[in-house]
C-alpha positions as CSV (number, residue, x, y, z in Angstrom):
1,P,0.5,-20.1,31.7
2,S,3.6,-17.7,32.4
3,Q,2.7,-13.7,32.3
4,R,5.7,-14.2,29.5
5,G,3.8,-17.0,27.6
6,G,0.6,-15.2,27.3
7,K,2.3,-12.1,25.9
8,R,3.9,-14.4,23.8
9,G,0.5,-15.6,23.0
10,E,-1.1,-12.5,22.4
11,R,1.3,-11.2,20.4
12,H,1.3,-14.5,18.4
13,K,-2.8,-13.8,17.7
14,S,-2.3,-10.0,16.8
15,P,-4.8,-8.4,15.0
16,Q,-2.6,-7.0,12.6
17,R,-0.8,-10.8,12.1
18,D,-4.1,-12.1,11.5
19,N,-4.8,-9.5,8.4
20,Y,-1.4,-9.9,6.7
21,D,-2.2,-13.6,6.5
22,A,-5.7,-12.8,5.9
23,A,-4.4,-10.6,3.1
24,I,-1.8,-13.4,1.7
25,S,-4.8,-16.1,1.5
26,I,-7.0,-13.3,-0.5
27,L,-3.5,-12.9,-3.0
28,N,-3.0,-16.5,-3.7
29,M,-6.7,-16.6,-3.8
30,R,-7.0,-14.6,-6.5
31,R,-4.0,-15.7,-8.3
32,D,-5.2,-19.3,-8.2
33,S,-8.8,-18.2,-10.0
34,M,-6.9,-16.9,-12.7
35,A,-4.7,-19.7,-13.2
36,D,-5.6,-22.3,-15.5
37,T,-3.5,-25.0,-13.7
38,G,-5.7,-28.5,-14.3
39,G,-6.7,-28.2,-10.8
40,E,-3.5,-28.3,-9.9
41,N,-2.7,-25.2,-7.7
42,G,1.1,-23.8,-7.1
43,A,4.5,-25.1,-5.2
44,A,4.6,-28.1,-3.5
45,F,6.5,-27.7,-0.2
46,T,8.4,-31.2,1.4
47,G,10.3,-28.8,3.6
48,F,8.0,-28.1,6.7
49,D,9.0,-28.4,10.5
50,S,7.7,-31.1,12.5
51,R,4.6,-28.7,13.6
52,E,3.3,-28.8,9.6
53,S,4.4,-32.2,8.2
54,G,2.3,-33.9,6.6
55,S,-0.3,-30.9,6.9
56,K,-2.2,-30.1,3.8
57,R,-3.0,-26.8,4.8
58,R,-2.2,-23.8,1.7
59,F,-2.4,-20.8,4.0
60,G,-0.3,-19.6,6.8
61,R,3.1,-19.9,6.5
62,L,2.5,-22.1,3.1
63,G,0.8,-19.2,2.4
64,R,3.8,-16.6,2.9
65,R,6.0,-19.2,0.8
66,R,3.9,-19.2,-2.3
67,L,3.4,-15.5,-2.1
68,A,7.2,-15.3,-2.0
69,L,8.0,-17.8,-4.8
70,A,5.4,-16.0,-7.3
71,L,7.4,-12.9,-6.7
72,C,10.1,-14.9,-8.1
73,G,7.8,-16.4,-10.5
74,W,8.5,-20.2,-9.1
75,D,4.5,-20.8,-8.0
76,I,4.4,-23.8,-10.2
77,S,3.2,-27.2,-9.2
78,N,5.8,-30.4,-9.8
79,T,3.6,-30.8,-13.3
80,E,4.4,-27.6,-14.3
81,V,8.5,-28.4,-13.1
82,R,8.6,-31.7,-15.1
83,A,7.4,-29.6,-18.0
84,D,10.2,-27.1,-17.3
85,I,12.6,-30.2,-16.9
86,A,11.7,-30.9,-20.4
87,R,12.0,-27.6,-22.0
88,W,15.6,-27.6,-20.7
89,L,16.3,-31.1,-22.4
90,K,15.0,-29.9,-25.4
91,E,17.3,-26.1,-24.4
92,G,20.6,-28.4,-24.0
93,K,20.4,-27.6,-20.3
94,C,20.6,-31.3,-18.9
95,T,22.2,-30.7,-15.5
96,K,19.9,-28.5,-14.7
97,A,17.1,-30.4,-15.9
98,A,18.6,-33.9,-13.9
99,C,19.4,-32.0,-11.1
100,W,15.4,-31.0,-11.0
101,A,14.8,-34.3,-11.3
102,V,16.4,-35.3,-8.4
103,F,14.7,-32.5,-6.5
104,L,11.6,-34.4,-7.1
105,N,12.4,-37.9,-6.2
106,D,12.4,-38.7,-9.9
107,F,15.9,-40.3,-10.3
108,R,14.6,-42.1,-13.6
109,L,13.9,-38.3,-15.2
110,A,17.5,-37.4,-14.0
111,V,19.3,-40.3,-15.5
112,E,17.4,-40.1,-19.2
113,A,18.8,-36.2,-18.9
114,L,22.2,-36.8,-18.2
115,M,22.2,-39.7,-21.0
116,H,20.7,-36.8,-23.4
117,S,24.1,-35.4,-22.8
118,S,26.9,-35.5,-25.0
119,D,29.4,-34.6,-22.1
120,E,30.8,-38.4,-21.3
121,M,31.2,-37.3,-17.4
122,H,27.5,-36.5,-17.5
123,R,27.1,-40.4,-18.7
124,I,29.0,-41.4,-16.0
125,I,27.5,-39.5,-13.2
126,S,24.0,-41.1,-14.3
127,G,25.8,-44.6,-12.7
128,I,25.8,-42.7,-9.6
129,V,22.1,-41.4,-9.6
130,V,21.1,-45.2,-10.5
131,A,22.9,-46.4,-7.3
132,A,21.1,-43.7,-5.6
133,E,17.7,-45.3,-6.6
134,T,18.2,-49.0,-6.7
135,E,20.4,-48.7,-3.5
136,P,18.8,-46.0,-1.2
137,D,20.3,-47.2,1.9
138,K,23.4,-46.8,1.3
139,R,23.2,-43.1,0.3
140,L,24.3,-41.7,3.3
141,K,26.6,-43.8,4.4
142,G,30.6,-43.3,4.9
143,T,31.8,-44.5,1.9
144,W,28.8,-43.5,-0.4
145,R,29.2,-39.7,0.8
146,E,32.8,-39.6,0.7
147,H,32.7,-40.6,-3.0
148,C,30.0,-37.9,-3.9
149,Q,31.9,-35.3,-1.8
150,K,35.1,-36.1,-3.9
151,L,33.3,-35.9,-7.3
152,G,31.5,-33.3,-6.8
153,S,34.6,-30.8,-5.6
154,R,36.1,-31.9,-9.1
155,L,32.5,-30.8,-10.9
156,E,32.7,-27.4,-12.8
157,D,28.6,-27.1,-13.6
158,P,26.8,-26.2,-10.4
159,Y,23.7,-27.6,-11.4
160,L,25.7,-31.2,-10.9
161,R,27.8,-30.2,-7.5
162,I,24.3,-29.3,-5.8
163,M,22.8,-32.3,-7.0
164,M,25.8,-34.2,-6.0
165,A,25.6,-32.3,-2.5
166,H,22.3,-33.4,-2.3
167,L,22.7,-37.2,-3.2
168,A,25.7,-37.0,-0.7
169,F,24.1,-35.3,2.3
170,D,20.3,-34.9,1.8
171,D,20.8,-31.5,3.5
172,W,19.3,-28.9,1.9
173,I,21.6,-25.8,3.2
174,T,24.7,-26.6,1.0
175,V,22.3,-27.2,-1.7
176,V,21.2,-23.3,-1.8
177,E,24.9,-21.8,-0.2
178,E,25.6,-22.6,-3.8
179,V,26.5,-19.3,-5.2
180,A,27.5,-20.0,-9.0
181,I,23.6,-20.6,-9.5
182,P,21.2,-18.0,-10.3
183,L,19.7,-16.2,-7.2
184,R,15.8,-16.8,-8.1
185,D,16.7,-21.2,-8.3
186,R,18.5,-20.3,-4.8
187,L,15.3,-19.0,-3.5
188,N,13.3,-21.9,-5.5
189,I,15.2,-24.5,-3.6
190,A,14.9,-22.3,0.2
191,L,11.2,-21.7,-0.1
192,R,10.2,-25.6,-1.3
193,F,12.6,-27.3,0.6
194,L,13.9,-25.9,3.8
195,D,12.0,-25.6,7.2
196,D,11.2,-22.3,8.9
197,G,14.5,-22.0,11.4
198,Q,16.7,-23.0,8.3
199,L,14.5,-20.5,5.8
200,G,15.1,-17.6,8.2
201,Q,18.4,-17.8,8.7
202,F,19.2,-18.2,5.0
203,F,17.3,-14.8,4.2
204,Q,19.1,-12.9,6.9
205,G,22.1,-14.2,5.8
206,M,21.5,-13.7,1.8
207,K,20.1,-10.3,2.5
208,K,22.8,-9.1,4.3
209,E,25.4,-10.3,1.7
210,L,23.3,-8.7,-1.0
211,E,23.3,-5.4,1.1
212,R,27.3,-5.4,1.1
213,S,27.5,-6.3,-2.8
214,G,24.7,-3.5,-4.4
215,D,23.0,-6.3,-5.9
216,L,19.9,-5.1,-7.4
217,E,18.3,-8.2,-6.6
218,A,18.4,-7.7,-3.0
219,L,15.2,-5.8,-3.5
220,L,13.5,-8.9,-3.7
221,F,14.6,-8.9,-0.3
222,T,13.8,-5.5,1.3
223,G,11.6,-3.5,-0.9
224,L,11.7,-0.2,-1.7
225,T,12.5,1.1,1.7
226,N,15.7,2.6,4.0
227,S,17.4,-0.9,3.5
228,G,16.4,-1.0,-0.3
229,L,17.9,2.6,-0.5
230,R,21.1,1.6,1.0
231,V,21.7,-1.1,-1.7
232,L,20.7,1.6,-4.2
233,Q,23.3,3.3,-3.4
234,R,26.3,0.8,-2.8
235,Y,24.5,-0.1,-6.6
236,V,25.5,3.3,-7.8
237,D,28.6,3.7,-6.2
238,N,29.8,0.2,-8.0
239,T,28.4,0.8,-11.2
240,G,27.7,4.5,-11.8
241,D,24.2,3.6,-13.0
242,V,22.0,6.7,-11.9
243,Q,19.0,6.1,-14.4
244,T,17.8,2.8,-12.3
245,A,18.6,4.4,-9.6
246,A,16.6,7.3,-10.4
247,I,13.7,6.0,-11.7
248,L,12.9,3.1,-8.7
249,A,13.6,5.9,-6.7
250,A,10.8,8.3,-8.3
251,L,8.5,5.2,-7.4
252,I,8.7,5.7,-3.8
253,C,10.3,9.7,-3.2
254,P,8.8,11.9,-2.0
255,G,5.5,10.3,-1.9
256,V,6.4,7.4,0.4
257,L,9.6,8.5,1.9
258,Q,12.3,11.2,2.2
259,D,15.5,10.8,1.6
260,E,17.7,13.1,0.3
261,R,19.9,10.8,-1.9
262,S,17.1,9.6,-4.2
263,E,16.3,13.4,-4.4
264,R,19.6,13.9,-5.7
265,W,19.7,10.8,-7.8
266,I,16.3,12.2,-9.7
267,S,18.0,15.5,-9.9
268,V,21.1,14.1,-11.4
269,Y,19.3,12.1,-14.1
270,Q,17.0,15.1,-15.1
271,D,20.2,17.1,-15.3
272,L,21.5,14.2,-17.5
273,L,18.5,13.7,-20.2
274,D,18.7,18.0,-20.0
275,G,22.5,17.6,-21.3
276,W,21.8,15.1,-23.8
277,R,18.6,17.4,-25.4
278,M,16.5,14.1,-24.7
279,F,14.1,17.0,-23.4
280,H,10.5,14.6,-24.8
281,Q,12.0,11.7,-22.2
282,R,12.4,14.0,-19.4
283,C,9.1,15.2,-19.8
284,Q,7.8,11.9,-20.1
285,F,9.9,11.3,-16.7
286,D,8.6,13.9,-14.7
287,I,4.6,13.4,-16.0
288,E,5.0,9.9,-14.9
289,K,6.5,11.2,-11.7
290,G,3.9,13.5,-11.0
291,E,1.4,10.8,-11.9
292,I,2.4,8.5,-9.0
293,L,2.7,11.5,-6.3
294,R,-1.2,12.5,-7.7
295,E,-2.5,8.8,-6.9
296,L,-1.3,8.9,-3.5
297,V,-2.5,12.0,-3.0
298,L,-6.1,10.9,-4.2
299,S,-5.9,7.6,-2.3
300,G,-5.1,9.7,1.1
301,D,-1.7,7.9,1.4
302,R,-0.7,11.6,0.6
303,E,-1.0,15.2,2.0
304,P,-1.5,17.5,-0.8
305,F,1.4,19.4,-1.1
306,E,3.4,22.1,-3.8
307,W,5.7,19.4,-5.8
308,I,7.2,22.5,-8.0
309,P,6.9,26.3,-6.8
310,R,4.3,28.6,-8.7
311,Q,5.6,30.8,-10.7
312,L,2.7,33.0,-11.9
313,A,0.8,34.8,-9.6
314,M,-2.3,37.2,-10.2
315,R,-2.6,40.1,-8.2
316,C,-6.0,42.3,-8.1
317,N,-6.2,45.5,-10.0
318,F,-8.1,47.0,-7.0
319,C,-5.8,46.6,-4.1
320,D,-2.8,44.9,-5.9
321,K,-2.7,41.9,-3.4
322,I,-2.1,38.3,-4.9
323,V,-5.4,36.6,-5.5
324,S,-3.8,33.1,-5.9
325,A,-5.1,30.0,-3.9
326,T,-2.9,29.8,-1.0
327,G,-1.8,26.2,0.3
328,P,-1.3,22.9,-1.3
329,T,-4.0,22.8,-4.7
330,D,-6.3,19.9,-4.2
331,F,-5.4,17.4,-6.8
332,G,-8.6,16.0,-7.0
333,K,-10.7,19.3,-8.1
334,S,-10.3,22.1,-10.4
335,I,-7.4,24.9,-9.5
336,S,-10.4,27.2,-10.1
337,A,-12.4,26.2,-7.3
338,G,-9.9,27.2,-4.3
339,L,-9.1,30.4,-5.7
340,P,-11.2,33.6,-4.6
341,T,-14.1,35.1,-6.8
342,A,-13.3,38.8,-8.2
343,Y,-16.2,40.0,-6.3
344,D,-14.8,38.7,-2.8
345,R,-11.8,40.6,-3.7
346,I,-13.3,43.7,-4.3
347,R,-15.9,43.9,-1.4
348,A,-12.3,43.5,1.0
349,C,-10.3,45.9,-1.1
350,V,-10.1,49.5,1.3
351,H,-8.5,51.7,-2.0
C-alpha cells in the first residue's frame, strides 16, 4: 500500500479510537444489562451504508448511534416504538402515530391511525397509504410522486408532510430537514435511517444552524465545550436568561475551562440572588459549585487552587510572622495538617 494509505490505516486503528469504541461498547452493555426489554435491546437500524448492509453488529458505528439515541431518550426497539404509537393514538396524536408506522413499513397500522382521527383529510390520506401498500412498484414513479408532492405541500401538519415526502421520494434527507418537528424527533430519524455520509452532513449543518440561533438544544451536538459556550453566549444575548447560563457554566468553569464569559455569568447571577435577598439560594449555589470543584481536585482532574482568597491569617506572638499554610489547600486532607507547628515557629524565631 502507499504511504498515504498506510497512514490512513494507522489512523483508523489508533489506540485512542479503539479505546473510544471500547468505552462506547461498555456503556451500551451496561445500559442493556440494566434495562428490562424482554431480550430486545435498543434501536433497529435500516440506514447503514453498503459496507455494513445486512450486518448484525451492535457496536462500532452502530454502537455510537445507539449511545446518541440514548442521550435523546430514543434508544428503543421497534416493539417499544409500536407501544409509543398506541400511546400517541390515545393522546390524539394520530398523525405522529401514522407517520412512525410508515417509517416502520407497517402501512396497515398507519391506515388504522389515520382512520382513528376525526379529521376528514386524515381519512382521505389513509387511501394514499393503502395504495402505497398494495401497489409498491408504483410508489416512486412520476405520477405517484407528483401527486404526493403536491398534496404534501398543501398540508399544515408537519408529520403528514414528512410522511408524504417519504412515500413520494423514499428519501430520509427530506424528512429530517423538516424544521417544524421537534429536534429530538429529527435526531431519532437521522440516527436510525441515514447512512454514515448523510448523517455526518446532517450533523454539521444542524450544529451550525443551532449555534447561530442560540438554541440550547445545540448543546446536544457541542457539549459544554468552547463551542457550547458560544451557544450559551448567543442564548443569553437573545433571552437575557443569565441564570441558565450560570448554572450550566458552573459545571465546567473554572474546573474544566477558563472562560471570562462564564465567570461573568456566574458573578452576575450571584449579584442577582444577593439583590433579590435570596441568600439561601446563593449559598446553595456556591456550595454545589464548590463540591464540583472539590470532586475534580480529588479525582486528579484539576490541580489544587485557591478558589476564594483567604480572609484570616495567624501570626506568631514571638516573631509576628504569618504562620498560615502557604500554597493551595489539599482538598483531601485536613487543613491543620499543612500548618507548621508552634514549636517549629518558636525554634525559627530570632527574637
